[in-house]
C-alpha positions in Angstrom: -23.3 -25.2 -1.7 -19.5 -25.9 -0.7 -16.7 -24.0 -3.5 -13.3 -26.4 -3.6 -10.4 -23.5 -2.2 -7.4 -24.4 -2.3 -5.3 -24.4 1.0 -2.7 -21.7 2.0 -0.6 -21.4 5.1 0.4 -17.0 6.3 2.3 -16.2 8.6 1.1 -12.9 10.2 3.0 -10.9 13.5 1.0 -11.7 16.7 -0.4 -8.2 17.0 -1.5 -7.7 13.4 -3.1 -11.4 14.2 -5.4 -9.6 17.3 -6.3 -6.8 15.2 -7.4 -9.0 12.6 -9.3 -11.0 14.7 -11.3 -8.1 16.0 -11.9 -6.8 13.0 -13.6 -10.7 12.0 -15.5 -9.6 15.5 -16.6 -5.4 14.2 -17.4 -6.4 10.8 -19.1 -9.4 10.5 -16.5 -12.2 8.9 -17.4 -15.9 9.8 -13.4 -16.3 10.1 -9.9 -16.0 9.6 -10.4 -16.8 5.5 -13.4 -15.0 4.8 -10.7 -11.6 5.9 -7.8 -12.7 3.8 -10.2 -13.1 0.5 -11.2 -9.9 0.8 -7.6 -8.2 1.7 -6.6 -10.5 -0.9 -8.8 -9.7 -3.7 -9.0 -5.7 -3.0 -4.6 -5.4 -3.3 -5.4 -7.5 -7.4 -8.2 -4.6 -7.9 -5.9 -1.9 -6.3 -2.6 -3.6 -8.5 -4.8 -3.9 -11.2 -6.2 -1.1 -11.9 -2.3 0.7 -11.1 -1.2 -1.7 -14.1 -3.6 -0.9 -16.8 -3.0 3.3 -17.0 -0.8 4.5 -19.2 0.8 7.9 -20.0 1.3 11.1 -17.1 -0.8 10.7 -14.2 -1.0 12.4 -11.1 -1.1 11.0 -7.9 -0.2 10.8 -3.8 1.0 7.8 -2.3 0.6 7.9 1.9 2.9 5.6 3.5 2.8 5.0 7.1 5.9 2.5 9.0 7.4 2.9 12.1 9.2 5.8 14.0 11.4 4.6 14.8 12.2 3.0 11.5 15.8 4.1 9.9 14.3 6.2 6.9 17.5 5.9 5.3 16.0 2.7 2.9 12.6 5.4 2.9 14.5 8.4 2.1 16.9 6.4 -0.6 14.1 5.9 -2.2 12.0 8.7 -2.1 16.2 10.3 -4.2 15.4 7.3 -6.8 12.4 8.7 -7.9 13.1 12.4 -7.8 12.5 13.7 -10.9 8.7 13.0 -10.6 8.0 13.7 -7.0 6.3 17.1 -7.0 6.1 17.7 -2.7 5.6 15.0 0.3 4.3 15.8 3.9 6.2 14.5 6.7 4.0 14.0 10.0 3.6 12.3 13.4 0.7 10.5 13.5 1.8 9.4 16.7 4.5 8.6 19.5 4.9 5.7 17.4 4.7 6.7 14.0 5.0 8.8 10.8 2.8 9.7 8.0 3.9 10.4 4.5 2.4 11.7 1.9 4.3 11.8 -1.7 2.1 13.9 -4.8 3.9 12.2 -7.8 3.3 13.6 -11.7 4.9 11.4 -14.5 4.9 8.4 -16.0 2.6 5.5 -15.0 5.8 2.8 -15.8 7.3 5.6 -13.4 5.0 5.2 -10.9 4.6 1.5 -10.7 7.9 1.3 -10.1 8.1 4.1 -7.2 5.0 2.2 -5.9 5.7 -1.3 -5.9 10.0 0.1 -4.0 7.4 1.3 -1.6 5.2 -1.3 -1.1 8.3 -4.4 -1.1 9.4 -2.3 1.9 9.5 -4.2 4.9 9.5 -0.9 6.7 6.5 0.6 5.6 3.1 -0.9 6.6 0.3 1.0 4.9 0.8 1.9 1.2 -2.3 3.8 -0.3 -1.3 5.1 -3.8 -5.0 7.6 -4.9 -5.1 7.9 -8.9 -6.0 11.7 -9.0 -5.4 12.7 -12.9 -4.7 10.1 -15.8 -4.6 10.9 -19.5 -4.9 7.6 -20.8 -6.6 4.3 -19.2 -6.9 0.5 -20.8 
């Protein structure tokens, strides 16, 4: 039985499309729509989990961005949230990319704002949040 689904259009850079096509073949997805639906479900689930947290949280935020990126915006975000950033690690993971692991401790609301600031920054290629400790989850 086919479920009636709305059709959306998504524009992606050519190199990302090539990676999607490769993932379709290597991971057994039947088409682009299936892999995009899976990615959207993962994004919604991760956002929901973070949005449901309250109280004091300890977490790590991992970001990856191109090495030739202007680090001014990323640095400004980090300085804006300096009161909840405990420490961070910066590494060159290859000749083209940097990785930062940022350890944060503070109110869930502030951590969400920091994550959203990174998430909406076009310079950041990947972002992953790992909740290490939460005092209260809804």
